[in-house]
Structure formats: C-alpha cells, structure tokens
C-alpha positions as CSV (number, residue, x, y, z in Angstrom):
1,M,0.0,0.0,0.0
2,A,1.2,3.5,-0.8
3,Q,1.8,6.1,1.9
4,P,-0.1,9.2,2.8
5,L,1.0,12.4,1.1
6,R,4.3,13.7,2.5
7,F,6.8,16.4,1.7
8,R,10.1,15.6,0.0
9,R,13.0,17.9,1.0
10,A,15.7,18.6,-1.6
11,A,18.7,20.3,0.0
12,G,20.5,22.8,-2.2
13,R,19.9,26.2,-3.8
14,W,16.9,26.4,-6.1
15,N,15.8,29.2,-8.3
16,A,13.2,29.7,-11.1
17,D,15.5,28.4,-13.8
18,R,16.4,25.3,-11.9
19,V,12.8,24.6,-11.1
20,R,11.9,25.0,-14.7
21,S,14.6,22.6,-16.0
22,K,14.6,20.0,-13.3
23,L,10.9,19.8,-12.5
24,E,8.6,21.6,-14.9
25,R,10.1,20.3,-18.2
26,P,10.2,16.6,-17.1
27,L,6.6,16.8,-15.8
28,D,5.4,18.5,-19.0
29,Q,7.1,16.0,-21.2
30,N,5.7,13.0,-19.4
31,L,2.3,14.2,-18.2
32,G,1.6,17.6,-19.7
33,A,2.1,20.2,-16.9
34,T,0.8,23.7,-16.5
35,A,3.0,25.7,-14.1
36,G,1.9,28.8,-12.3
37,D,1.7,30.7,-9.1
38,P,0.1,28.8,-6.1
39,W,-3.4,29.8,-5.1
40,F,-2.2,31.1,-1.8
41,S,1.0,33.1,-1.1
42,P,3.8,31.0,0.4
43,P,5.3,31.9,3.8
44,P,7.8,34.8,4.0
45,G,11.2,33.7,2.8
46,Y,9.7,31.1,0.4
47,T,9.1,31.1,-3.3
48,A,6.6,28.6,-4.7
49,R,5.2,27.1,-7.9
50,R,2.2,25.0,-8.5
51,F,2.1,22.3,-11.3
52,D,-1.3,20.9,-12.6
53,M,-1.0,17.9,-14.8
54,D,-3.3,16.9,-17.6
55,D,-4.3,13.7,-15.8
56,G,-5.7,15.7,-12.8
57,S,-2.7,15.2,-10.5
58,F,-0.8,18.1,-9.0
59,A,2.3,19.2,-7.2
60,L,3.6,22.1,-5.2
61,F,7.2,23.1,-4.9
62,S,8.5,25.8,-2.6
63,W,12.1,26.8,-1.9
64,T,14.1,29.0,0.5
65,D,17.6,30.2,0.8
66,S,17.8,29.8,4.5
67,D,15.3,27.2,5.8
68,P,15.3,28.7,9.3
69,D,13.2,25.9,10.8
70,P,14.3,22.6,9.1
71,P,13.0,19.2,10.0
72,V,14.7,17.3,12.8
73,G,18.1,16.1,11.6
74,A,18.3,18.5,8.6
75,A,20.6,21.5,8.4
76,G,19.4,25.0,8.0
77,E,20.7,25.2,4.4
78,P,19.0,26.3,1.2
79,A,16.3,23.7,0.3
80,G,13.2,23.0,-1.7
81,Y,10.1,21.2,-0.6
82,W,8.0,19.1,-3.0
83,L,4.5,17.9,-2.3
84,G,2.3,16.2,-4.8
85,N,0.2,13.2,-5.9
86,T,1.9,12.9,-9.3
87,E,5.1,11.2,-10.5
88,T,8.2,12.5,-8.8
89,P,10.8,14.0,-11.1
90,S,14.1,12.2,-11.0
91,A,15.9,15.2,-9.5
92,L,14.0,14.5,-6.3
93,W,14.2,10.7,-6.2
94,R,16.8,10.5,-3.4
95,T,15.3,12.9,-1.0
96,N,14.0,12.4,2.5
97,K,10.2,12.5,3.2
98,Y,8.5,14.4,6.0
99,G,5.0,14.5,7.4
100,F,2.9,17.7,7.7
101,D,3.9,18.1,11.4
102,E,7.6,17.6,10.7
103,V,8.3,20.6,8.5
104,A,8.1,24.3,9.5
105,Y,4.6,25.2,10.6
106,P,4.2,28.2,8.2
107,L,5.2,25.9,5.3
108,S,2.8,23.1,6.4
109,R,-0.1,25.5,6.9
110,W,0.4,27.1,3.5
111,A,0.5,23.7,1.7
112,Q,-2.5,22.5,3.5
113,R,-4.5,25.6,2.6
114,E,-3.7,24.8,-1.0
115,L,-4.7,21.1,-0.6
116,L,-7.9,22.0,1.2
117,A,-8.9,24.5,-1.5
118,G,-8.4,21.8,-4.1
119,L,-10.2,19.2,-2.2
120,H,-13.3,21.4,-1.7
121,D,-13.2,22.5,-5.3
122,D,-13.4,18.8,-6.3
123,E,-15.8,17.8,-3.4
124,P,-17.7,21.0,-2.4
125,W,-19.9,19.0,0.1
126,L,-16.9,18.2,2.2
127,A,-16.4,21.9,3.1
128,A,-19.2,21.5,5.7
129,F,-16.9,19.0,7.5
130,P,-13.7,20.8,8.3
131,H,-12.3,18.3,10.7
132,V,-12.8,15.3,8.3
133,S,-11.3,17.4,5.5
134,W,-8.3,18.3,7.5
135,Y,-7.7,15.0,9.3
136,F,-7.9,12.8,6.2
137,L,-6.2,15.3,3.9
138,P,-3.0,13.2,3.6
139,V,-5.1,10.4,2.0
140,F,-7.7,12.5,0.3
141,C,-4.9,14.0,-1.7
142,S,-2.6,11.0,-1.9
143,K,-1.3,9.5,-5.1
144,D,-3.3,6.3,-5.1
145,G,-5.9,6.8,-2.5
146,S,-7.6,10.1,-3.4
147,E,-10.5,8.6,-5.4
148,T,-11.2,5.7,-3.0
149,T,-11.0,7.6,0.2
150,R,-13.3,10.4,-1.1
151,A,-15.7,7.8,-2.4
152,F,-15.8,6.0,0.9
153,F,-17.3,9.2,2.5
154,R,-19.3,10.4,-0.5
155,D,-20.8,7.2,-1.8
156,H,-20.7,4.9,1.2
157,A,-21.6,7.2,4.1
158,A,-18.3,6.4,5.9
159,G,-19.5,2.8,6.4
160,F,-22.9,3.5,7.9
161,P,-25.7,1.4,6.2
162,D,-28.9,3.2,5.1
163,A,-27.4,6.7,5.9
164,T,-26.7,9.8,3.8
165,R,-23.2,10.9,3.2
166,E,-23.8,13.9,5.3
167,A,-25.0,11.8,8.3
168,G,-22.2,9.3,8.1
169,T,-19.5,11.9,7.6
170,G,-21.1,14.0,10.4
171,F,-20.5,11.2,12.8
172,V,-16.8,11.1,12.0
173,E,-16.7,14.9,12.1
174,E,-18.0,14.9,15.7
175,T,-15.6,12.1,16.6
176,L,-12.6,14.2,15.4
177,R,-13.8,17.5,16.8
178,P,-12.3,17.2,20.3
179,G,-8.8,16.7,18.8
180,T,-8.1,13.6,20.8
181,L,-6.4,11.9,17.9
182,D,-4.8,14.9,16.2
183,E,-1.2,14.0,17.2
184,Y,-1.7,10.6,15.6
185,R,-3.1,12.0,12.4
186,E,-0.6,10.5,9.9
187,T,-0.9,7.0,11.4
188,M,-4.6,7.0,11.8
189,A,-5.5,8.7,8.5
190,G,-3.1,6.3,6.8
191,K,-5.1,3.3,8.1
192,L,-8.1,4.5,6.0
193,G,-5.9,3.6,3.0
194,T,-4.0,5.0,0.0
195,S,-5.0,2.1,-2.3
196,R,-6.6,2.5,-5.7
197,S,-9.0,-0.3,-4.9
198,L,-12.0,0.5,-2.8
199,D,-11.9,-1.9,0.2
200,L,-15.0,-1.2,2.2
201,V,-14.3,-3.9,4.8
202,R,-10.9,-2.4,5.7
203,M,-12.1,1.2,5.6
204,S,-15.1,0.4,7.7
205,A,-12.8,-1.4,10.2
206,T,-10.7,1.8,10.4
207,I,-13.8,3.9,11.2
208,A,-14.5,1.4,14.0
209,E,-11.2,2.4,15.6
210,F,-12.2,6.0,15.5
211,T,-15.6,5.0,17.1
212,A,-13.7,3.2,19.8
213,A,-11.7,6.3,20.5
214,R,-14.9,8.4,20.7
215,I,-16.4,5.9,23.2
216,L,-13.3,5.9,25.4
217,T,-12.9,9.6,25.3
218,D,-16.6,10.3,26.0
219,A,-16.3,7.9,29.0
220,G,-13.5,10.0,30.4
221,Y,-10.4,8.0,29.4
222,E,-7.2,9.2,27.8
223,V,-6.4,7.2,24.7
224,T,-3.2,6.2,23.0
225,P,-3.3,4.2,19.8
226,E,-1.1,1.5,18.4
227,I,0.3,0.0,21.6
228,E,3.1,-2.5,21.0
229,V,3.0,-5.6,23.2
230,T,5.5,-8.3,24.0
231,T,4.0,-10.7,21.4
232,G,5.2,-8.4,18.6
233,H,1.6,-7.3,17.9
234,S,0.2,-3.9,18.2
235,L,-3.2,-3.4,20.0
236,D,-5.5,-0.6,19.0
237,Y,-5.6,1.5,22.2
238,R,-4.5,2.0,25.7
239,A,-7.2,3.7,27.7
240,T,-6.0,5.5,30.8
241,D,-8.0,6.7,33.7
242,P,-6.7,10.3,34.3
243,D,-7.6,10.2,38.0
244,T,-6.0,6.9,39.0
245,G,-3.5,6.3,36.2
246,E,-4.9,2.8,35.7
247,A,-4.7,1.6,32.1
248,S,-6.6,-1.0,30.0
249,L,-5.8,-2.3,26.6
250,V,-8.5,-2.3,23.9
251,E,-8.7,-4.2,20.6
252,V,-11.4,-3.5,18.0
253,T,-13.0,-5.7,15.3
254,R,-15.9,-4.9,13.0
255,P,-17.9,-7.8,11.6
256,Q,-19.6,-7.4,8.2
257,P,-23.3,-7.9,7.6
258,V,-24.5,-11.3,6.5
259,S,-25.0,-10.1,2.9
260,G,-21.3,-9.6,2.6
261,R,-19.9,-12.8,4.2
262,S,-20.4,-16.6,4.4
263,A,-22.1,-16.6,7.8
264,T,-25.7,-17.6,7.6
265,D,-27.0,-15.2,10.2
266,P,-25.9,-12.0,12.0
267,V,-25.3,-13.8,15.3
268,A,-22.9,-16.2,13.6
269,A,-21.2,-13.3,11.9
270,V,-20.5,-11.7,15.2
271,R,-19.1,-15.0,16.6
272,D,-17.0,-15.8,13.6
273,T,-15.4,-12.3,13.4
274,A,-14.6,-12.3,17.1
275,E,-13.2,-15.8,16.9
276,T,-10.8,-14.8,14.1
277,K,-9.5,-12.0,16.3
278,T,-9.3,-14.1,19.6
279,S,-7.7,-17.1,18.0
280,G,-4.9,-15.0,16.6
281,Q,-3.8,-11.7,18.0
282,L,-5.6,-11.9,21.4
283,E,-4.7,-15.5,22.0
284,A,-1.1,-14.7,21.5
285,H,-1.3,-11.9,23.9
286,G,-2.7,-14.1,26.6
287,G,-5.5,-12.0,28.1
288,G,-5.9,-8.6,29.7
289,V,-7.5,-7.0,26.6
290,T,-11.0,-5.8,26.2
291,L,-12.4,-6.6,22.8
292,F,-14.8,-4.1,21.1
293,V,-17.0,-5.9,18.5
294,D,-18.4,-3.0,16.5
295,C,-21.5,-4.0,14.6
296,T,-22.1,-0.6,13.0
297,S,-22.1,-2.2,9.5
298,F,-25.2,-4.2,10.4
299,P,-28.5,-2.9,9.1
300,D,-31.3,-2.6,11.7
301,D,-32.7,-6.1,11.3
302,D,-29.3,-7.7,11.7
303,W,-28.5,-5.7,14.8
304,A,-31.9,-6.4,16.3
305,A,-31.1,-10.2,16.1
306,V,-27.8,-9.7,17.8
307,R,-29.3,-7.4,20.4
308,E,-31.9,-10.0,21.2
309,A,-29.6,-13.0,21.3
310,K,-26.6,-11.2,22.9
311,P,-24.2,-14.0,21.8
312,A,-20.9,-14.7,23.5
313,V,-17.9,-13.9,21.4
314,R,-15.3,-16.4,22.7
315,H,-13.5,-13.7,24.5
316,K,-14.0,-11.9,27.8
317,P,-14.1,-9.1,28.6
318,A,-15.9,-7.9,25.5
319,V,-18.3,-5.1,24.4
320,V,-20.6,-5.7,21.5
321,L,-21.9,-2.4,20.2
322,R,-23.5,-0.5,17.3
323,A,-23.2,3.2,16.5
324,R,-25.7,5.3,14.6
325,P,-24.8,8.5,12.6
326,N,-26.7,10.7,15.2
327,G,-24.1,9.6,17.8
328,H,-26.3,7.1,19.7
329,I,-24.3,4.0,20.6
330,E,-25.8,1.0,22.3
331,G,-24.4,-2.4,23.2
332,Y,-24.0,-5.2,25.7
333,R,-21.1,-6.6,27.8
334,K,-19.6,-10.1,28.3
335,G,-17.4,-10.6,31.3
336,A,-16.0,-8.1,33.7
337,V,-15.2,-5.1,31.5
338,P,-12.6,-3.0,33.4
339,L,-13.8,0.2,31.8
340,D,-16.8,2.3,32.8
341,L,-18.3,3.0,29.5
342,S,-21.8,3.9,30.7
343,P,-21.4,7.7,29.8
344,A,-20.8,6.7,26.2
345,I,-22.9,3.5,25.6
346,E,-26.5,2.7,26.3
347,W,-26.5,-0.8,27.7
348,V,-29.3,-3.0,26.3
349,S,-31.2,-5.3,28.7
C-alpha cells in the first residue's frame, strides 16, 4: 500500500531556472504540466510554484535560501520542498520524506491551505466537514488513495448502512472535533488507505477504531493508539483513567453484515469475526485485553437479532456495540469489563 501524502525535502539552492529545467520540463514531457503561481501566497522567505497535470494530478514546490526551521536532523541550508500526488521528477528521487507536522509550521499551513482548497473544489460538500477534510487530507490527496477515500465518505456514508453521506460523515466529524487523535493523524489517517482499490471492509474497520476512541474519550479516558505488546503485535488502544492512572488495553474488530460474508445469520457473523480475532492476536497476547466488537455495519434487522440474542464472542471481557450516525451507541457486555463506558454506551437489557 502506498503512503499518505508527505513532503520531499531537496537540499540545495533552487531558483526559477532550476525549477523549470529539473521539475517543470520533465513533468510537462511525461504528463503535460501547467506551471503557475500557487493559489495562496507562500510563507515569508519562500518562493513557490504549482504544477497541474493533464491527468488531474498536481504538485507544489517551494524553496528558500535559509530554511530557518528545518525538520529534525536536517541542516538550515537552502532547500526546496515538494508535495504532490503525481510522478516524482528524477531530480527529487533520493530525497527524504517528512509529514505535515515535521516541516516548519508556516510551510505546512500554506501547503494544507492549497490542498484543502483543491479538495473542496473537487468535493464541495466536504467543506461542511472541516475536521474530516483536514484530518484525512494526507489520504484525500494521496497519489493512489484520493479517489477511493473520497468515495468512501461520498458514496458509502463512511460505512454506515442506510445513511446519507452527510449523516455518516457527520458522525466522523463529531468524533474528530475534540482533537483527541490529532497528534496521531498520519498514522490513523493512513489506516483508511491509500490504495486504488475500494476496500469497504478495511475502511469500515478503520472507522470502527475512531468510534472506539470516541467511546473511550466520552467515557473520560485518555487514549493512546497503536500499543506495541511483547508478542510483537500492536493493539489498537491503551485507555488510561486520568484520575487513577490505571490503564486498560482495547482491541477493535468490526464484523460485516450477512450479505457480505459466508455466515448464515448475524449472530454467527459476530461470533465468527470475534473468533478470528481471539484465536490469533488476542490468544497470542494471553489475556488482559477488552475486545470491542463493532456491529455498525449491520442494518437494523441484523443488529436487532444480535441485540436479542446477545451472543458470547469467545473472549472476555468484551463489548458488542453498534453506533448510529446521530451519535447514539448501544451495546452489551460479556465478562467483567474493566472500563466504565456507561457515559458513552446505552446498555441494552
């Protein structure tokens, strides 16, 4: 899988002539490129060009003679910064990559203004969801994932069945609004995918992780994602009680509805998905993990059957839950769950 959009830093002195010969001409010869001024003025001390290719891809290149706030490990020398979802000119092949939070803030802010303007030009409806637009910008504008990630929200309501794109995206917007996962943006946004193939199962599973973070945060816990454990696995979250310092590990799985899998009924779908998780990753860990089984992909009738049967999921402690776009989350527990989730989940009797 490709990576989320990142800067390339090319050390050395750049000027308009070098940009034209090393970047613009190769791009134009291979893809047909129109070079011009960026839509927004670059930060003081930087000069910038924007390249728009005939195939719809783009690139930004900005350069400075001083680079007063270089990334960690880089010298404050003249340098140029490339950012784009098109082919990389050969002059930039052996350059280091940096995330949005690793380059100077004014440079990152300028580049993201350019990207957001382009995103909202292509997808005007996303302008109503500023947190979703910003958080997933590295994949919305990535080389391979721009079409699929946008389609996931636009055409598939962020994985919510029988919901409008506005309702499904609104749930994710409200989940991101508190900023709980802002510092983990590149990792978490990257999980949504930068693949040219639309994988609804994987993408929906990613949203389940965001839902889990919302539940834990609403219940008063501090969350840290991607916790490495001694088995060599990474578990989805550590949830810490800020008052006591006590921490619990959480793993998330999201079964798919019966129509999209071999299970004959929704109860079996819940059991089968949980068994896959518990017989692998959680079995290797040897206990001490709360399993969240997120049934948000289930339509109403499927969830009603699970809610009525309350099947065991071959792992304790576990929480089986379903979220709706309006923010209502309900579920049931199996075993002694070490987390007080009552502020976030309505427990079904």
